[in-house]
C-alpha positions as CSV (number, residue, x, y, z in Angstrom):
1,M,14.8,15.5,-27.1
2,K,14.9,18.1,-24.2
3,N,11.2,19.2,-24.4
4,S,10.0,15.7,-24.8
5,N,12.0,14.6,-21.7
6,L,10.7,17.7,-20.1
7,K,7.2,16.9,-20.8
8,Q,7.3,13.2,-19.8
9,N,8.9,14.3,-16.3
10,L,6.1,16.8,-16.1
11,R,3.3,14.2,-16.6
12,E,5.3,11.7,-14.3
13,K,5.3,14.4,-11.3
14,V,1.7,15.2,-11.9
15,Y,0.7,11.4,-11.8
16,E,2.7,10.7,-9.0
17,N,1.1,13.7,-7.1
18,I,-2.5,12.7,-7.9
19,R,-1.8,8.9,-7.3
20,D,-0.2,9.7,-3.7
21,R,-3.4,12.2,-3.0
22,I,-5.9,9.5,-3.9
23,L,-4.1,6.6,-2.1
24,S,-3.4,8.6,1.0
25,G,-7.4,9.3,1.1
26,F,-6.7,13.1,0.5
27,Y,-9.1,12.6,-2.7
28,K,-12.4,10.6,-1.5
29,P,-13.9,7.6,-3.3
30,S,-16.5,9.1,-5.8
31,E,-14.9,12.7,-5.8
32,I,-14.7,14.2,-9.3
33,L,-11.5,15.7,-10.6
34,L,-11.3,18.3,-13.2
35,E,-8.4,18.7,-15.8
36,T,-8.7,22.6,-15.3
37,T,-8.7,22.6,-11.4
38,I,-5.7,20.1,-11.2
39,A,-4.1,22.3,-13.9
40,K,-4.3,25.4,-11.8
41,E,-3.1,24.0,-8.7
42,F,-0.1,22.4,-10.0
43,E,0.7,25.3,-12.1
44,V,0.8,23.2,-15.6
45,S,-1.3,23.0,-18.4
46,R,-3.9,20.7,-19.0
47,T,-1.9,18.4,-21.4
48,P,0.0,16.4,-18.8
49,V,-2.9,16.6,-16.3
50,R,-4.8,14.3,-18.9
51,E,-2.2,12.2,-19.7
52,A,-1.6,11.6,-16.0
53,M,-5.2,11.0,-15.6
54,T,-5.2,8.6,-18.5
55,M,-2.5,6.6,-16.8
56,L,-4.5,6.5,-13.5
57,C,-7.5,5.4,-15.5
58,Q,-5.4,2.5,-16.3
59,D,-4.2,1.9,-13.0
60,N,-8.2,1.6,-12.1
61,L,-7.9,4.4,-9.7
62,L,-10.0,7.0,-11.6
63,E,-13.0,6.7,-14.2
64,A,-13.3,8.9,-16.9
65,I,-16.9,10.7,-16.8
66,P,-17.6,12.4,-20.2
67,K,-17.8,16.3,-20.4
68,N,-17.6,16.1,-16.2
69,G,-13.9,15.2,-15.2
70,Y,-12.7,12.2,-13.4
71,M,-14.2,10.2,-10.5
72,I,-12.2,8.5,-7.6
73,K,-13.3,4.8,-8.0
74,T,-14.9,3.6,-4.9
75,I,-13.5,0.3,-3.0
76,T,-15.2,-2.6,-3.8
77,H,-16.0,-5.9,-2.1
78,V,-14.1,-7.3,-5.1
79,D,-11.1,-4.9,-4.7
80,I,-10.8,-6.0,-1.1
81,L,-11.0,-9.7,-1.7
82,E,-8.4,-10.0,-4.6
83,M,-6.0,-7.7,-3.0
84,Y,-5.8,-9.8,0.2
85,F,-6.1,-13.2,-1.8
86,I,-2.9,-12.3,-3.4
87,R,-1.3,-10.4,-0.3
88,I,-1.6,-13.6,1.7
89,L,-0.4,-16.0,-0.9
90,L,2.9,-13.6,-1.3
91,E,3.6,-12.6,2.1
92,G,3.1,-15.8,3.6
93,A,5.6,-17.3,1.3
94,A,7.5,-14.5,2.1
95,A,7.7,-14.6,5.8
96,E,8.6,-18.5,5.3
97,L,11.4,-17.2,3.4
98,A,12.4,-14.8,5.8
99,A,12.7,-17.0,8.6
100,V,15.5,-18.9,7.3
101,K,17.2,-15.4,5.7
102,I,16.3,-12.8,8.1
103,T,19.3,-10.9,9.5
104,K,20.1,-9.8,13.5
105,E,19.7,-5.9,12.0
106,Q,16.4,-6.7,10.3
107,I,15.1,-8.4,13.6
108,K,15.8,-5.5,15.6
109,K,14.2,-3.2,13.0
110,L,11.0,-5.1,13.4
111,E,11.2,-4.7,17.2
112,N,11.6,-1.1,17.3
113,L,8.8,-0.6,14.9
114,V,6.5,-2.4,17.2
115,K,7.4,0.0,20.0
116,Y,6.6,2.7,17.6
117,P,9.6,5.0,18.3
118,D,9.8,7.5,15.3
119,C,6.4,6.5,13.1
120,D,3.8,9.1,13.4
121,C,2.2,7.6,10.3
122,I,0.1,4.5,11.1
123,W,0.7,3.5,7.5
124,E,4.1,4.1,7.2
125,Y,4.6,1.8,10.3
126,N,2.3,-0.9,8.7
127,K,4.3,-0.4,5.5
128,K,8.0,-0.5,7.0
129,F,7.0,-3.8,9.0
130,H,6.0,-5.6,6.0
131,T,8.4,-4.4,3.8
132,I,11.4,-5.5,6.0
133,I,10.0,-9.2,6.0
134,A,9.6,-8.8,2.3
135,E,13.2,-7.5,1.9
136,A,14.1,-10.7,4.5
137,S,13.0,-13.0,1.8
138,G,15.9,-12.6,-0.5
139,N,13.6,-12.9,-3.4
140,K,13.8,-9.5,-5.9
141,K,10.8,-10.1,-7.7
142,L,8.8,-10.9,-4.4
143,I,10.0,-8.0,-2.8
144,E,9.0,-5.8,-6.1
145,L,5.4,-7.3,-6.1
146,I,4.9,-6.8,-2.5
147,D,6.0,-3.4,-2.3
148,K,3.7,-2.4,-5.5
149,L,0.6,-4.4,-3.3
150,L,1.3,-2.5,-0.4
151,D,1.4,0.8,-2.0
152,E,-1.7,-0.1,-4.1
153,G,-3.7,-1.7,-1.1
154,R,-3.0,1.6,0.9
155,R,-6.6,2.8,0.2
156,I,-7.9,-0.4,1.1
157,V,-5.8,-0.5,4.8
158,M,-6.5,2.8,6.0
159,I,-10.4,1.6,5.9
160,D,-9.5,-1.0,8.6
161,P,-11.7,-0.1,11.5
162,Y,-8.7,-1.1,14.1
163,M,-6.1,0.6,12.3
164,H,-5.9,3.5,14.6
165,L,-5.0,1.4,17.5
166,L,-1.7,0.6,16.3
167,K,-0.2,3.6,17.7
168,D,-1.4,2.6,21.0
169,T,-1.2,-0.8,21.3
170,A,1.2,-3.6,20.8
171,V,0.2,-5.7,17.5
172,E,0.0,-9.3,19.0
173,D,0.2,-10.8,15.6
174,H,3.3,-8.7,14.7
175,I,5.1,-9.6,17.9
176,A,4.3,-13.5,17.1
177,L,5.4,-13.0,13.8
178,I,8.8,-11.4,15.3
179,E,9.1,-14.5,17.5
180,A,8.8,-16.8,14.8
181,L,11.3,-15.5,12.6
182,K,13.9,-15.3,15.6
183,N,13.4,-19.0,16.2
184,K,13.7,-19.5,12.4
185,D,10.4,-21.1,12.3
186,G,9.4,-20.7,8.7
187,K,5.9,-22.5,9.0
188,K,4.8,-20.7,11.9
189,A,5.7,-17.5,10.4
190,K,3.9,-18.1,7.2
191,T,1.2,-19.4,9.2
192,I,0.8,-16.0,11.4
193,M,1.3,-13.8,8.3
194,E,-1.4,-15.5,6.4
195,T,-3.7,-15.3,9.7
196,H,-2.9,-12.1,10.3
197,L,-3.8,-10.8,6.8
198,T,-7.0,-13.0,6.6
199,N,-8.4,-11.0,10.0
200,A,-7.7,-7.7,8.1
201,R,-9.5,-8.5,5.1
202,E,-12.4,-9.5,7.4
203,R,-12.4,-6.5,9.2
204,I,-11.9,-4.4,6.0
205,H,-14.5,-6.2,4.0
206,N,-17.1,-6.2,7.0
207,S,-16.5,-2.2,7.7
208,I,-18.0,-1.6,4.2
209,I,-21.1,-4.0,4.3
């Protein structure tokens, strides 16, 4: 039993490490990963690497290339459109619910994030902001789904041609969203969130055309 748990933990560790590298852009689209290279780097046998790679293929992040390793899947137009279609639906609903339930403490956190006090990583800022709104909705399933989408969509968000401006310029949509939440205006919060994500979808989609 201990051996079985150890193997599972090792596989999960390798899986999480490779997945994070793919989502963060450390591994680039179309890059080829080899079991032997990964196993050597992580100082493990090829078995947990192979199992982790299989899981990542199921996640649609890798594609197995017979006798040539695994290729990082590219981001397609369909990936962008499908991801944002779901985000617009779920995060718009979360913003509307959050307007009724958000606490003063959560509002303060959002306001602090807009000032960029501690956030050196643009992605972390963006995720924290959207996560707080999801959490303020009070709907556990909605929170789980949005958190998963934010992680899975990390590669997509990071190719936003305007993402780098977040560190230097207050995002008008985010500021307007905070005001709507403070005023308990659910319909306005939903509209701002949906428009914000729709504009992001268009920027990113157009950037890879």
